[in-house]
KETORKE-196150 format. One record per residue (C-alpha): x negated, y negated, z; residue in one letter. Coordinates in steps of 0.02 Angstrom, whole numbers, plus 32768, in hexadecimal, padded with zeros to 4 digits. Layout:
REM residues N
+------+------+------+------+
!    X !    Y !    Z ! type !
+------+------+------+------+
!    X !    Y !    Z !    A !
...
+------+------+------+------+
//
This chain:
REM residues 231
+------+------+------+------+
!    X !    Y !    Z ! type !
+------+------+------+------+
! DE5C ! 9CC8 ! ED55 !    M !
! DDF0 ! 9C36 ! ED2F !    Q !
! DDB9 ! 9BB0 ! EDB4 !    K !
! DDB1 ! 9AF4 ! EDB2 !    S !
! DD0F ! 9A9A ! EDA6 !    D !
! DCFA ! 9A5E ! EE5C !    R !
! DDB4 ! 9A2D ! EE5D !    A !
! DDAC ! 9A0A ! EF27 !    V !
! DD49 ! 9988 ! EF89 !    K !
! DD3D ! 99D6 ! F024 !    W !
! DD1D ! 997A ! F0CA !    V !
! DCD9 ! 99DD ! F15B !    T !
! DD11 ! 99BC ! F20F !    R !
! DC67 ! 9969 ! F21C !    G !
! DC80 ! 98F2 ! F198 !    G !
! DC13 ! 994E ! F10F !    T !
! DC5A ! 9934 ! F067 !    A !
! DC3F ! 99B1 ! EFC9 !    S !
! DC99 ! 99DF ! EF28 !    F !
! DCCB ! 9A8F ! EF1C !    D !
! DD3E ! 9B0F ! EEBF !    S !
! DD70 ! 9B76 ! EF61 !    E !
! DDCA ! 9B67 ! EFF3 !    I !
! DD71 ! 9BA8 ! F092 !    P !
! DDC3 ! 9C03 ! F119 !    V !
! DD87 ! 9C53 ! F1B2 !    S !
! DDAD ! 9CAE ! F25B !    A !
! DE18 ! 9C10 ! F28F !    G !
! DE95 ! 9C1B ! F208 !    D !
! DEB5 ! 9CDB ! F219 !    R !
! DF6D ! 9CE8 ! F229 !    D !
! DF5B ! 9D93 ! F29A !    S !
! E01E ! 9D98 ! F2AD !    V !
! E056 ! 9DA1 ! F1F5 !    T !
! DFC2 ! 9E1B ! F1D8 !    T !
! DFF9 ! 9E91 ! F268 !    A !
! E0AF ! 9E84 ! F237 !    A !
! E099 ! 9E9E ! F17E !    V !
! E017 ! 9F38 ! F1A7 !    R !
! E09F ! 9F89 ! F218 !    A !
! E127 ! 9F71 ! F198 !    A !
! E0A4 ! 9FC0 ! F116 !    L !
! E078 ! A050 ! F183 !    E !
! E12C ! A07C ! F18D !    A !
! E148 ! A080 ! F0D5 !    G !
! E1B2 ! 9FE6 ! F0CC !    D !
! E168 ! 9F6D ! F04B !    R !
! E201 ! 9F07 ! F03E !    E !
! E202 ! 9EE0 ! F0F4 !    E !
! E142 ! 9EBF ! F0E7 !    A !
! E16C ! 9E41 ! F060 !    E !
! E201 ! 9DE6 ! F0C4 !    R !
! E17E ! 9DCA ! F152 !    I !
! E102 ! 9D80 ! F0DC !    V !
! E19B ! 9D0E ! F090 !    A !
! E1C7 ! 9CD8 ! F13D !    Q !
! E114 ! 9CAB ! F16E !    A !
! E109 ! 9C22 ! F0F6 !    Q !
! E13D ! 9B80 ! F142 !    Q !
! E173 ! 9B0A ! F0C3 !    T !
! E1EC ! 9A77 ! F0B2 !    P !
! E292 ! 9A85 ! F058 !    P !
! E28C ! 9A55 ! EFA9 !    H !
! E341 ! 9A6C ! EF5B !    D !
! E38F ! 99C3 ! EF93 !    A !
! E37E ! 993F ! EF0D !    P !
! E365 ! 9886 ! EF3B !    G !
! E33D ! 98B4 ! EFF3 !    K !
! E28C ! 9897 ! F047 !    T !
! E243 ! 9935 ! F08C !    L !
! E22D ! 992A ! F145 !    Q !
! E200 ! 99DA ! F184 !    S !
! E170 ! 99F2 ! F1FE !    S !
! E11C ! 9A94 ! F1F2 !    P !
! E092 ! 9AAA ! F26B !    T !
! DFD7 ! 9AAC ! F20B !    P !
! DF56 ! 9B39 ! F243 !    P !
! DEF2 ! 9B18 ! F2D6 !    D !
! DE3E ! 9B6E ! F2E6 !    P !
! DE69 ! 9B7A ! F3B5 !    E !
! DF15 ! 9BBC ! F3AC !    T !
! DF37 ! 9BF5 ! F2F2 !    D !
! DF74 ! 9B31 ! F2DD !    R !
! DF18 ! 9A95 ! F2B1 !    L !
! DF52 ! 99F8 ! F321 !    P !
! DFBF ! 9989 ! F2AF !    P !
! DF5A ! 98EE ! F26E !    E !
! DF8C ! 9866 ! F1F4 !    S !
! DF19 ! 9849 ! F15A !    A !
! DEA7 ! 97C2 ! F181 !    T !
! DE49 ! 9738 ! F11A !    V !
! DDAC ! 97B8 ! F117 !    A !
! DE20 ! 983F ! F0CD !    Q !
! DE63 ! 97CA ! F050 !    A !
! DDAB ! 97A0 ! F01A !    E !
! DD83 ! 984D ! F014 !    A !
! DE11 ! 9863 ! EF98 !    H !
! DDAF ! 97F7 ! EF20 !    G !
! DDE7 ! 974C ! EF61 !    G !
! DE94 ! 9772 ! EF6A !    A !
! DEFC ! 96F7 ! EFDA !    P !
! DF1D ! 9730 ! F092 !    A !
! DFB0 ! 9785 ! F0BE !    V !
! E053 ! 971E ! F0D6 !    A !
! E0E8 ! 9750 ! F147 !    P !
! E159 ! 97C3 ! F0FA !    A !
! E1E1 ! 975B ! F0A8 !    R !
! E281 ! 9783 ! F03A !    P !
! E258 ! 97AD ! EF8C !    T !
! E2E8 ! 974C ! EF38 !    A !
! E283 ! 9731 ! EE9A !    Q !
! E267 ! 97E4 ! EE76 !    A !
! E2E9 ! 987C ! EE98 !    E !
! E29A ! 9921 ! EED9 !    S !
! E2A4 ! 99AC ! EE67 !    P !
! E322 ! 9A32 ! EE61 !    Q !
! E2CA ! 9AA7 ! EDE4 !    A !
! E2AC ! 9B23 ! EE6B !    E !
! E327 ! 9B49 ! EEE5 !    S !
! E2BF ! 9BC0 ! EF58 !    A !
! E207 ! 9BF4 ! EF60 !    S !
! E1DD ! 9C98 ! EF01 !    P !
! E1E3 ! 9D37 ! EF6D !    R !
! E11B ! 9D69 ! EF8F !    P !
! E0FB ! 9E16 ! EF44 !    E !
! E089 ! 9E98 ! EF91 !    I !
! E02D ! 9EF2 ! EF09 !    S !
! DFF2 ! 9FA0 ! EF13 !    D !
! DF44 ! 9F67 ! EF26 !    G !
! DF76 ! 9EE3 ! EFA6 !    L !
! DFD5 ! 9F6B ! F00B !    R !
! DF3A ! 9FE0 ! F00C !    D !
! DEBC ! 9F4D ! F043 !    E !
! DF37 ! 9F25 ! F0CB !    I !
! DF49 ! 9FCB ! F10C !    L !
! DE86 ! 9FEB ! F104 !    R !
! DE71 ! 9F3C ! F169 !    G !
! DE13 ! 9EF9 ! F0D5 !    D !
! DE95 ! 9E70 ! F0C1 !    A !
! DEE3 ! 9DF8 ! F146 !    E !
! DF47 ! 9D5A ! F13F !    F !
! DF07 ! 9CB0 ! F15A !    F !
! DF5A ! 9BFB ! F16D !    H !
! DF3F ! 9B7D ! F0EE !    I !
! DF8F ! 9AD7 ! F111 !    F !
! DFC3 ! 9A64 ! F072 !    L !
! DFF5 ! 99B0 ! F081 !    Y !
! E00B ! 990E ! F01D !    D !
! DF5A ! 98AB ! F030 !    S !
! DFB3 ! 97FD ! EFED !    C !
! E064 ! 97CB ! EFE5 !    D !
! E0FE ! 983D ! F00F !    Q !
! E15D ! 982D ! EF73 !    D !
! E19D ! 98D4 ! EF45 !    G !
! E116 ! 9934 ! EEEC !    D !
! E125 ! 99EF ! EEF2 !    V !
! E0A8 ! 9A81 ! EEBE !    V !
! E0BB ! 9B3C ! EEA0 !    K !
! E034 ! 9BA3 ! EEEC !    V !
! DFFF ! 9C3A ! EE92 !    L !
! DF94 ! 9CD2 ! EEED !    L !
! DF3C ! 9D36 ! EE72 !    N !
! DF99 ! 9CFA ! EDE5 !    G !
! E048 ! 9D1F ! EE32 !    Q !
! E0BF ! 9C9C ! EE69 !    P !
! E0AE ! 9C8C ! EF26 !    F !
! E102 ! 9BFB ! EF6E !    A !
! E15F ! 9B4B ! EF31 !    Y !
! E11C ! 9AC6 ! EF9E !    V !
! E160 ! 9A13 ! EFB9 !    P !
! E0CF ! 99A9 ! EFE8 !    I !
! E0F4 ! 9939 ! F076 !    T !
! E091 ! 98E5 ! F104 !    H !
! E0CE ! 9961 ! F17F !    A !
! E088 ! 99EA ! F119 !    G !
! E0A6 ! 9AAA ! F0EC !    A !
! E04C ! 9B3A ! F142 !    T !
! E030 ! 9BC6 ! F0CC !    L !
! DFF9 ! 9C7C ! F109 !    S !
! DFA4 ! 9CC6 ! F077 !    V !
! DF4D ! 9D77 ! F071 !    P !
! DE8F ! 9D74 ! F05C !    V !
! DE30 ! 9E0C ! F02C !    S !
! DD7A ! 9E26 ! F065 !    G !
! DD63 ! 9EB0 ! EFD7 !    A !
! DDAA ! 9E48 ! EF3B !    T !
! DDA3 ! 9D98 ! EF0B !    P !
! DE41 ! 9D38 ! EF44 !    T !
! DE66 ! 9CB1 ! EECA !    A !
! DEEC ! 9C2F ! EEEE !    I !
! DF3F ! 9BA8 ! EE72 !    A !
! DF9E ! 9B12 ! EE8D !    I !
! E00A ! 9ADA ! EE03 !    E !
! E066 ! 9A2A ! EDED !    G !
! E120 ! 9A3C ! EDE1 !    V !
! E165 ! 999D ! EE06 !    Y !
! E10A ! 98E5 ! EE0A !    D !
! E167 ! 985C ! EE86 !    G !
! E0F7 ! 97DC ! EE38 !    G !
! E041 ! 97B3 ! EE22 !    G !
! E013 ! 986C ! EE0E !    G !
! E011 ! 9901 ! EE84 !    I !
! DFAD ! 98EC ! EF19 !    T !
! DF91 ! 9987 ! EF7A !    V !
! DF07 ! 99AE ! F002 !    A !
! DEEF ! 9A51 ! F063 !    C !
! DEA4 ! 9A6E ! F111 !    R !
! DE65 ! 9AFF ! F16D !    T !
! DDF9 ! 9B11 ! F20B !    S !
! DD60 ! 9AE0 ! F197 !    Q !
! DD9C ! 9A27 ! F168 !    G !
! DDFA ! 99E0 ! F0E8 !    D !
! DE00 ! 99EF ! F02B !    G !
! DE45 ! 9964 ! EFAF !    F !
! DE74 ! 99B1 ! EF18 !    I !
! DE66 ! 9944 ! EE74 !    R !
! DF16 ! 98F6 ! EE42 !    V !
! DF74 ! 9954 ! EDD7 !    M !
! DFFE ! 9947 ! ED60 !    A !
! E09B ! 99B4 ! ED4F !    P !
! E072 ! 9A5E ! ECF7 !    G !
! DFA9 ! 9A3C ! ED22 !    E !
! DF60 ! 9AD2 ! ED84 !    V !
! DECA ! 9AD0 ! EDEE !    R !
! DE74 ! 9B7D ! EE04 !    Y !
! DE1E ! 9B8F ! EEA7 !    L !
! DDDA ! 9C21 ! EF0B !    G !
! DDE6 ! 9C4B ! EFC6 !    I !
! DD3D ! 9C68 ! F017 !    A !
! DCFD ! 9CAD ! F0B6 !    G !
! DD6F ! 9D10 ! F13A !    R !
+------+------+------+------+
//
């Protein structure tokens, strides 16, 4: 899978900004609970149960109700306790997003209905290779938090992992926490595809313990190919 050319403006906790094509994760993002549960299911030979655990670990807002404002509130990852403290996008974050206006309070989206094309997220699949890596301890699960860096207007994206559909994510201020398997032995590729634009372009940002990444504005059908770096 190809990568975008520095499609993310990454702003560290210390305020240092740089353009990159990878999402950095570290020990502060580790989802040890999911890793242990999935490994136990695989050791018991129950791949279906392992995939169910992975599916349940994805904390995403509902996205099958047309015309309704999405107001789920998953908790973002914190480097101290596997969760980041909730924090609103600031003027500095908006400037980091290329001069986009600061985030406004959540509001109804009467002018644009939420899409109904996907009634449920795809069930994540565990390939033979990933199964073997999890059993060997070469792959673990890490949290990545996705949120809307501008107006909450009903944007929706699809997340693909190593080329396979992984989750459909409505992009809201409250955000969505994904738990994704990251291999220490082979590169992990993540892609974000625009599904629905509530108005003004799809504005999505990601957060890990390393800071916030502001992805270039997307149109429906457009894809940003990224990598996941570090462990």
